[in-house]
C-alpha positions in Angstrom: -102.7 -122.0 91.9 -105.3 -120.5 94.2 -107.6 -117.7 93.1 -110.3 -115.8 94.9 -113.8 -117.0 94.1 -116.6 -114.4 93.7 -120.1 -115.9 93.4 -121.3 -113.5 90.6 -118.3 -114.0 88.4 -118.8 -115.6 85.0 -116.5 -117.8 83.0 -117.4 -118.3 79.4 -116.0 -121.2 77.5 -116.7 -121.9 73.8 -116.2 -125.5 72.8 -117.3 -128.5 74.9 -114.4 -130.7 73.9 -111.4 -131.9 75.9 -109.7 -128.5 76.4 -113.0 -126.8 77.2 -113.9 -129.3 79.9 -110.4 -129.2 81.4 -110.6 -125.4 81.6 -114.1 -125.4 83.0 -113.0 -127.7 85.8 -109.9 -125.5 86.5 -111.7 -122.1 86.5 -115.4 -122.9 87.2 -115.5 -123.6 91.0 -117.9 -121.2 92.7 -118.5 -119.3 89.4 -121.1 -119.4 86.7 -119.8 -121.4 83.8 -121.4 -120.4 80.4 -120.6 -123.3 78.1 -121.2 -122.9 74.4 -121.0 -125.4 71.5 -122.6 -125.8 68.1 -123.3 -129.5 68.7 -126.3 -129.8 71.0 -125.6 -133.4 72.1 -122.0 -132.8 72.9 -123.0 -129.6 74.9 -125.6 -131.6 76.8 -123.2 -134.4 77.7 -120.6 -131.9 78.9 -123.1 -129.9 80.9 -124.4 -133.0 82.7 -120.8 -134.1 83.5 -119.8 -130.7 84.9 -123.1 -130.3 86.8 -122.6 -133.8 88.3 -119.2 -132.5 89.6 -120.9 -129.6 91.3 -120.4 -126.8 88.8 -123.0 -124.1 87.9 -123.3 -124.6 84.2 -125.4 -122.6 81.7 -125.3 -124.3 78.3 -125.9 -122.2 75.2 -126.0 -123.7 71.7 -123.9 -121.4 69.7 -122.5 -121.4 66.1 -119.5 -119.0 66.5 -119.6 -118.2 62.8 -123.1 -116.6 63.3 -123.0 -113.0 64.5 -126.4 -113.1 66.1 -125.6 -116.3 68.0 -122.3 -114.9 69.3 -124.0 -111.6 70.4 -126.7 -113.6 72.2 -124.0 -115.7 74.0 -122.3 -112.5 75.2 -125.6 -111.1 76.4 -126.5 -114.3 78.3 -123.2 -114.3 80.0 -123.4 -110.7 81.0 -126.8 -111.2 82.4 -125.4 -113.7 85.0 -122.8 -111.4 86.5 -119.4 -109.9 85.9 -117.6 -111.6 83.0 -114.2 -112.6 84.5 -112.9 -114.8 81.7 -113.7 -115.8 78.2 -111.9 -118.8 76.8 -112.5 -119.5 73.1 -111.6 -123.1 72.3 -114.2 -123.7 69.6 -112.8 -124.5 66.2 -112.4 -127.0 63.4 -109.3 -128.8 62.1 -108.2 -129.8 58.6 -109.5 -133.4 59.1 -112.9 -132.1 60.2 -113.7 -129.3 57.8 -113.3 -127.8 54.3 -111.3 -124.5 53.8 -114.5 -122.4 53.7 -115.7 -123.8 57.0 -112.3 -123.3 58.6 -112.4 -119.7 57.5 -115.9 -119.2 58.8 -115.4 -120.9 62.2 -111.7 -120.4 63.0 -111.2 -116.9 61.5 -114.6 -115.2 61.5 -115.7 -116.9 64.7 -112.8 -115.6 66.7 -113.2 -112.1 65.3 -117.0 -112.1 66.1 -116.3 -113.3 69.7 -113.7 -110.5 70.3 -116.2 -108.0 69.0 -119.2 -109.3 70.9 -117.5 -109.5 74.3 -115.6 -106.2 74.2 -118.5 -104.1 75.4 -118.8 -106.3 78.5 -115.1 -106.3 79.3 -114.1 -104.4 82.4 -111.2 -104.2 84.8 -109.8 -107.7 85.4 -111.6 -109.4 82.4 -109.3 -111.6 80.4 -110.1 -113.2 77.0 -108.0 -116.2 75.9 -108.3 -117.4 72.3 -107.0 -120.8 71.3 -104.9 -120.6 68.2 -102.3 -123.3 67.2 -98.7 -123.9 66.6 -99.7 -124.1 63.0 -100.2 -120.4 63.1 -96.7 -119.9 64.5 -95.3 -121.8 61.6 -97.3 -119.9 59.0 -95.2 -117.4 57.0 -97.4 -114.6 55.5 -96.6 -111.3 53.7 -96.7 -108.3 56.0 -99.6 -106.8 54.1 -101.7 -110.0 54.5 -100.9 -110.1 58.2 -102.1 -106.5 58.7 -105.3 -107.3 56.8 -106.0 -110.3 59.0 -105.3 -108.3 62.1 -107.2 -105.1 61.4 -109.9 -105.6 58.7 -113.4 -105.0 60.1 -115.0 -108.4 60.9 -117.8 -107.9 58.4 -115.2 -107.5 55.6 -112.7 -110.3 56.7 -114.1 -113.0 54.4 -113.5 -110.8 51.4 -109.7 -110.8 51.9 -107.9 -112.6 49.0 -105.8 -114.5 51.5 -109.0 -116.1 52.9 -110.4 -117.2 49.5 -111.2 -120.9 50.1 -110.6 -121.7 46.4 -106.9 -120.9 46.9 -106.4 -123.2 49.9 -106.5 -126.8 51.0 -107.7 -127.6 54.5 -104.1 -127.7 55.9 -103.1 -124.3 54.5 -106.4 -122.8 55.5 -105.9 -124.0 59.1 -102.4 -122.5 59.3 -103.6 -119.1 57.9 -106.7 -119.2 60.2 -104.6 -119.8 63.3 -102.1 -117.1 62.4 -105.1 -114.8 61.9 -106.2 -115.7 65.5 -102.8 -114.7 66.9 -102.8 -111.4 64.9 -106.4 -110.6 65.8 -105.6 -110.9 69.5 -102.6 -108.7 69.1 -104.5 -106.0 67.4 -107.4 -106.2 69.9 -105.2 -105.5 72.9 -105.5 -101.7 72.8 -109.3 -101.7 72.8 -109.5 -104.3 75.5 -106.8 -102.5 77.5 -108.8 -99.2 77.5 -111.5 -101.1 79.4 -109.0 -102.5 81.9 -109.1 -105.9 80.3 -106.6 -108.2 78.6 -106.6 -110.5 75.6 -104.1 -113.3 74.9 -103.8 -116.2 72.5 -102.5 -119.7 73.2 -101.0 -121.8 70.5 -101.1 -125.5 71.5 -99.2 -128.2 69.7 -100.5 -131.7 69.5 -102.9 -132.1 72.3 -104.7 -135.4 73.2 -108.3 -134.3 72.6 -110.8 -135.9 70.3 -109.8 -133.4 67.7 -106.2 -134.2 68.2 -106.8 -137.9 68.0 -108.7 -137.4 64.7 -105.7 -135.6 63.3 -103.3 -138.4 64.4 -105.6 -140.9 62.7 -105.8 -138.8 59.5 -103.6 -138.3 56.5 -101.1 -136.1 58.4 -100.8 -138.7 61.3 -97.3 -139.9 60.4 -96.0 -136.4 60.0 -97.5 -135.4 63.4 -95.9 -138.4 65.1 -92.6 -137.4 63.5 -92.9 -133.9 65.0 -93.6 -135.4 68.4 -90.6 -137.7 68.2 -88.2 -134.9 67.3 -89.5 -132.5 69.9 -87.9 -131.7 73.3 -90.7 -133.3 75.3 -91.3 -136.2 73.0 -94.9 -136.5 74.2 -98.4 -135.5 73.2 -99.8 -132.6 75.3 -102.8 -133.0 77.5 -105.9 -130.8 78.0 -104.6 -130.1 81.5 -101.4 -128.6 80.0 -103.5 -126.1 78.3 -105.7 -125.5 81.3 -102.7 -124.8 83.4 -101.5 -122.1 81.0 -105.0 -120.6 80.9 -105.2 -120.6 84.7 -101.9 -118.6 84.9 -102.8 -116.2 82.1 -106.2 -115.2 83.7 -104.6 -114.7 87.1 -103.3 -111.4 88.6 -99.8 -112.9 88.3 -100.1 -112.4 84.5 -101.5 -108.8 84.7 -98.7 -107.4 82.4 -99.3 -110.0 79.7 -101.6 -109.0 76.9 -101.7 -108.8 73.1 -99.4 -111.7 72.7 -99.3 -115.4 72.0 -98.1 -118.3 74.3 -96.8 -121.3 72.4 -97.5 -124.6 74.2 -96.1 -127.3 71.9 -93.6 -129.3 73.9 -90.8 -127.8 71.8 -92.1 -128.9 68.3 -91.6 -125.6 66.6 -88.1 -125.2 68.2 -87.1 -128.7 66.9 -88.4 -127.8 63.4 -86.4 -124.5 63.3 -83.3 -125.9 65.0 -83.2 -129.7 64.5 -80.8 -131.8 66.6 -77.6 -132.8 64.8 -77.8 -136.3 63.3 
């Protein structure tokens, strides 16, 4: 897919892992790439790699659960030019973090990012938030879903459904990723009034370092079983996600906003409608 390149355009990517790198390579040519991650060494390695490939990279160490850090990231990006795209891949998984950290990074972090970048959104700006198929499979009461979607960010952590004491890492992750999907849906009107769009993507099992950790963790056998029963019968790649992002930020997707795109190779479909034995 070919897109026009404008020198003062800015692409912001949070998360310097496998998906973040694939997306930077797909969207970054001829643009400023603002790359953010909380781990300084990982951010430095990714920056050197991308710069070595000819990209203009501006690394910003950022904890997405810190309101000040996220606001500073948005200001840095806006100072470089017109923010064309924000892709929020930063997050933690059940094997990496406790329920309280999952809530802080995956729920509060996404809400903070949407808040911080909204004032800089303009015609043609697109924000993509990476959720998960775990969110698609989460079944929550309507009242809780409304709370996750619309509660002011400063009050989100006080919601009873986000009480870390009531969750294990797996359930916290599912709730967090459902919250991402809902938060994006609720944000679409405000972004639309600025001529901008916001979409979430829910990947399935993707072969990133995080994905490999999950496969090697306690849920590994269950995950391999889901892959085996799916329509594609394979693990996804970072390029699968980057291809979807490339489409969603393009003019071809100008009527798509406030919704979620499931990219899971058919895992959710197989769980809902398993093949006859």
